C-alpha positions as CSV (number, residue, x, y, z in Angstrom):
1,M,129.1,101.9,102.3
2,M,127.3,103.0,105.4
3,K,124.9,100.3,106.5
4,T,121.9,102.6,107.3
5,L,120.4,105.9,106.2
6,F,117.6,107.5,108.1
7,I,115.1,109.5,106.1
8,T,113.6,112.2,108.2
9,G,111.7,115.4,107.5
10,T,110.9,118.8,108.7
11,D,107.3,118.1,109.1
12,T,104.5,115.6,108.3
13,G,103.5,115.3,104.6
14,V,106.7,116.5,103.2
15,G,107.2,113.4,101.0
16,K,109.5,111.2,103.1
17,T,107.9,108.0,101.8
18,T,108.3,109.0,98.2
19,I,111.9,110.0,98.6
20,A,112.7,106.8,100.7
21,A,111.1,104.6,98.1
22,C,112.9,106.3,95.1
23,L,116.2,106.1,97.0
24,S,115.6,102.4,97.7
25,A,114.9,101.7,94.1
26,F,117.9,103.7,93.0
27,L,120.3,101.9,95.3
28,S,118.9,98.5,94.4
29,L,118.7,98.9,90.6
30,R,121.5,101.4,89.8
31,E,124.0,100.6,92.5
32,N,123.2,96.8,92.7
33,L,122.9,96.8,96.4
34,N,120.8,94.5,98.5
35,V,118.5,97.1,100.1
36,G,116.6,96.6,103.3
37,V,113.9,99.0,104.4
38,M,112.2,99.8,107.7
39,K,109.3,102.0,108.9
40,P,109.5,101.2,112.6
41,F,106.3,103.1,113.5
42,E,103.5,103.9,111.0
43,S,100.4,105.8,112.0
44,G,97.2,106.5,110.1
45,I,97.3,103.1,108.4
46,S,95.1,102.6,105.4
47,K,92.1,100.3,105.0
48,R,92.3,98.3,101.8
49,N,90.2,95.3,101.0
50,K,88.8,95.3,104.6
51,D,92.3,95.0,106.0
52,L,94.3,97.7,107.8
53,L,97.7,97.8,106.2
54,P,100.8,99.9,106.7
55,W,100.9,101.4,103.2
56,D,104.2,103.3,103.6
57,A,105.9,100.2,104.7
58,I,104.4,98.2,101.8
59,C,105.6,100.9,99.3
60,L,109.1,100.8,100.8
61,R,109.3,97.0,100.5
62,E,108.1,97.0,96.9
63,A,110.4,99.8,95.8
64,S,113.4,98.2,97.4
65,G,112.8,94.7,96.2
66,S,113.1,93.4,99.7
67,S,111.5,90.1,100.6
68,D,111.5,90.8,104.4
69,D,108.4,90.1,106.4
70,L,106.1,93.1,106.6
71,D,106.0,92.7,110.4
72,D,109.7,93.2,110.5
73,I,109.7,96.2,108.2
74,N,106.9,97.7,110.3
75,P,106.9,96.4,113.9
76,Y,104.3,98.9,115.1
77,M,101.3,100.3,113.2
78,F,98.5,102.5,114.5
79,E,95.1,103.3,113.0
80,A,95.1,106.9,114.4
81,P,97.0,109.4,112.3
82,L,98.9,110.7,115.3
83,A,102.4,110.6,116.7
84,P,103.4,107.1,117.8
85,E,103.4,107.9,121.5
86,V,99.9,109.4,121.3
87,A,98.5,106.7,119.0
88,A,100.0,103.9,121.1
89,N,98.4,105.4,124.3
90,L,95.0,105.6,122.6
91,E,95.2,102.1,121.3
92,H,96.6,100.7,124.5
93,I,99.8,99.5,122.8
94,Q,103.1,99.3,124.7
95,I,106.0,100.2,122.5
96,D,109.1,98.1,123.4
97,L,112.2,99.7,121.9
98,D,114.3,96.6,122.7
99,I,112.1,94.6,120.2
100,V,112.6,97.3,117.6
101,D,116.3,97.2,118.1
102,I,116.4,93.4,117.6
103,I,114.4,93.6,114.4
104,Y,116.5,96.5,113.1
105,K,119.7,94.5,113.7
106,K,118.2,91.4,112.0
107,I,117.3,93.5,108.9
108,A,120.8,95.2,108.9
109,E,122.5,91.8,108.9
110,R,120.6,90.6,105.8
111,H,121.3,93.6,103.6
112,D,124.0,95.8,102.2
113,I,122.2,98.9,103.3
114,V,119.0,99.7,105.2
115,I,116.7,102.7,104.5
116,V,114.8,103.7,107.6
117,E,111.9,106.1,107.3
118,G,110.7,108.2,110.3
119,A,107.4,109.9,110.8
120,G,106.8,113.6,110.9
121,G,109.9,115.5,112.2
122,V,112.9,114.7,114.4
123,L,111.0,115.6,117.7
124,V,107.9,113.6,117.1
125,P,107.6,111.4,120.2
126,I,107.8,107.7,119.9
127,K,107.2,107.2,123.6
128,K,107.6,109.3,126.7
129,D,110.9,111.2,126.7
130,F,112.0,109.4,123.5
131,Y,111.9,111.0,120.1
132,Y,112.9,110.1,116.5
133,A,116.2,112.0,117.0
134,D,116.8,109.6,120.0
135,L,116.3,106.7,117.7
136,M,118.8,108.0,115.2
137,E,121.3,108.5,118.0
138,R,120.5,105.1,119.5
139,W,121.3,103.4,116.2
140,N,124.1,105.8,115.3
141,V,122.9,106.5,111.8
142,P,123.2,109.5,109.5
143,A,120.1,111.3,108.2
144,I,118.8,112.6,104.9
145,I,116.4,115.5,105.5
146,V,113.3,115.9,103.3
147,S,111.9,119.4,103.3
148,R,109.2,121.3,101.5
149,I,110.3,123.7,98.9
150,G,107.6,126.3,99.6
151,L,107.0,129.1,102.1
152,G,108.1,128.4,105.7
153,T,110.8,125.8,104.7
154,I,113.8,128.0,105.7
155,N,112.8,128.1,109.3
156,H,111.8,124.5,109.5
157,T,114.9,123.3,107.7
158,L,117.4,125.3,109.7
159,L,115.8,124.3,113.0
160,T,115.9,120.6,112.0
161,C,119.5,120.7,110.8
162,S,120.6,122.7,113.8
163,Y,119.0,120.3,116.3
164,L,120.4,117.2,114.7
165,Q,123.9,118.6,114.6
166,S,123.6,119.7,118.2
167,R,122.9,116.0,119.0
168,G,125.9,114.9,117.0
169,I,123.8,113.2,114.3
170,K,125.5,113.4,110.9
171,I,123.5,114.7,108.0
172,I,124.2,113.4,104.5
173,G,122.2,116.3,102.9
174,L,118.9,117.9,102.2
175,I,116.3,117.1,99.5
176,L,113.8,119.8,98.8
177,N,110.5,118.2,97.6
178,N,108.0,120.1,95.5
179,N,105.3,117.9,97.0
180,D,102.4,120.2,96.1
181,G,103.5,121.5,92.7
182,S,104.3,125.0,93.9
183,D,105.8,127.5,91.5
184,D,105.5,130.7,93.7
185,L,108.2,133.1,94.5
186,A,109.1,131.3,97.8
187,S,109.6,128.0,95.9
188,Q,111.7,129.7,93.3
189,T,114.0,131.5,95.8
190,N,114.2,129.0,98.7
191,P,116.9,126.7,97.3
192,E,119.4,129.5,96.9
193,A,118.4,131.1,100.1
194,L,118.9,127.9,102.0
195,K,122.3,127.3,100.5
196,S,123.5,130.6,102.0
197,H,122.5,129.4,105.5
198,L,123.2,125.6,105.5
199,N,126.4,123.9,106.2
200,V,125.2,120.7,104.6
201,P,124.5,120.3,100.9
202,I,121.2,120.4,99.1
203,L,121.3,117.1,97.2
204,G,118.6,118.2,94.8
205,V,115.0,119.4,94.2
206,F,112.6,116.5,93.8
207,P,109.8,117.3,91.3
208,H,106.0,117.2,91.9
209,T,104.8,113.7,91.1
210,K,101.4,112.2,91.0
211,D,100.5,108.5,91.8
212,L,104.1,107.6,91.8
213,L,103.7,105.2,94.7
214,K,100.9,102.7,93.9
215,E,100.3,99.0,93.8
216,G,102.4,97.6,91.1
217,M,104.7,100.6,91.1
218,D,107.4,101.0,88.4
219,R,110.7,100.5,90.3
220,E,112.7,101.6,87.2
221,L,110.8,104.8,87.0
222,L,111.4,105.5,90.7
223,A,115.2,105.0,90.2
224,D,115.2,107.1,87.1
225,I,113.4,110.1,88.7
226,F,115.8,109.9,91.7
227,S,118.9,109.8,89.6
228,K,117.7,112.6,87.3
229,H,116.9,115.1,90.0
230,I,119.3,114.2,92.9
231,D,123.1,114.6,92.8
232,T,123.6,110.9,93.5
233,G,127.4,111.2,93.1
234,M,127.6,113.8,95.9
235,M,125.2,111.7,98.0
236,L,127.2,108.5,97.6
237,D,130.5,110.3,98.2
238,R,129.2,111.7,101.5
239,I,127.8,108.4,102.5
240,N,131.1,106.7,101.9
241,K,133.0,109.4,103.8
242,L,130.9,109.3,107.0
């Protein structure tokens, strides 16, 4: 099986953390894999119990069952809810990609597979002249794209797919996420409309969920929801063939 999958999205707030967490739980509990996770850069970190914590990274660690140090899972965290480059500049933090590479390789060596979650979309800047697509290319990893199901998703999804493919980055497939519970005409017609334009498969439509990721989350529930709504057979087959 491929060592790493990169969970990217068409935009911010499309549900990458939810999908990455459910995928991690599925691979760990249903496929019996030793799953590592990584959120290299997390912005807009949450204040809990007077501490600033990278909540996305915590969710990924808990969902996957990983015991890796949180500082490895999330090497850089920023309080400002901004792109890593902008947040790092505001907070006077120098991002060192070589350090991120070393940590990533260390995590990859410990696990059967690593799920890496990005932030925002593929052209969100990590530092000057270096974007998330560059990180995927640097690590030579394939992507699963998470996209909204509602209005505007056709343009955003086709642009994201086209750009990644122009860079030679392989795409496992697309997951449409009903992150806001939409049931309008666009949400009903977008899956079929996208199928007629995409040259990568839609792996499934993830349902609207509430409070799925929380402290003491139910890993079995995450795995069940993922396996129920995502074509895991197709996904695993494409992973194994790449």
